[in-house]
N, C-alpha and C positions, 0 to 999 in steps of 0.2 A: 504494500500500500504506500502511496505517496500522498502527502498533504501539501496544499498550496494555500496561500492567503490571496483571496480574490475579493476585492471591494470590501475589505474588513471582515470577511468570512473565511473560516477554515473549510476547505473543500477536500474531501478524501477521495482519491482515485483508486479504485480497486483494479487489480490486474484483470485482463479480459477473462471472463469465465463463461463457458458455454452454458447457456440456459435453455431449458426446454421451451418449446413454443407453447404459449398459454392459449387455450381455447375458451372464449367467453362463455360458451355453453356448459363447460365442465369445470370451470374454476370454482374453488370454494369461496364462501363469503369473505374469509380472511384474505385470500389472495386478491380478490376484487378490491377490498378495502385498502390494502397496501398500495396497489396501483393507483386507486383514487387519491390516497394520501399524497403521493408524489405529484399527481396532476394538480391537485388543489394547492399544494405548496408552491408549485411553479407558477400558478395563476396569481398567488399573493406576491411572490417575489418579483415577478415580471411587471407588476403594476396593472395587470388586466382587471384586478379587483383590489380595492384598498383595504377592506376589512373582512373579517369572517362573516359579519352580518350581510355585507354586500355579496359575498361568495354564496352564502346560504340562499339568498334570493335568486341569484343567477343559476345555480344548479338545482334549485328546488329541494333542498335538504334542510333538516333541522340543524341548528348550530351545535347541539350536543353531539350529534353524529359526526359533524365535521371536525370538532375538537378531538374526538376519539380516533378518527382515521388519520388526522394530521399528526397525532402523537406516534403513530406507527412508523413514520419516517425517521424517528429518532432511535429506533432499535438498532442494535449492532448489525453491521453488514452481514455477518454470517447467519444471524437469526432471520433477517429479511430474505437472504438467499434460500434458507431452508423453507421458509413459507412459500416463496415463489416456485421452488422446485418440488413442492408437495411433500417435503420431508420433515415438516414440523410435526411435533407430537400432537395427537388428536386433542389433548386437553388444552392446547393453546388455541383459543377461539376469540373472536371479536367480542362476544358477549360476556367474557369474563369480567367480573366486577373490578374496578380500578382501585377499590379500597384495599389497603395492605399490599399494593403492588410494589415489588422490590425496586428500589431506586438503582441499586448497583447490578451490573450485568452478571456477576458471578451468582448471586442469589436468584436472579431471574432465570438463568440457565438451569440451576438446581430445581427451582419450582416447576419448570416445564420439561425437565429431562433432556435438555439440549447440551450436548457435550462437544 
């Protein structure tokens, strides 16, 4: 991994990893949410929308849902990769309560059995 500072942000570049083609018809809700999270983050960062409220109106979603999917983009790259490749543990779901959600990645990995 390589990190760069771009416009005041740290951007992490992962080595090219071959990823399976995702079929919208067979994707899990969690896979769809991760993809949406990145799309929504890009809309906010590019200035296409200024706020989450504006984004909610534009994409016709509840703000609570948007905050939940936007938080997924902050997961560790290997966890995101496991989700997108369909290798995430079954107990890792979008509907898991955020209460008592571990802040550190080591405990997150233990909680969901990701090694």
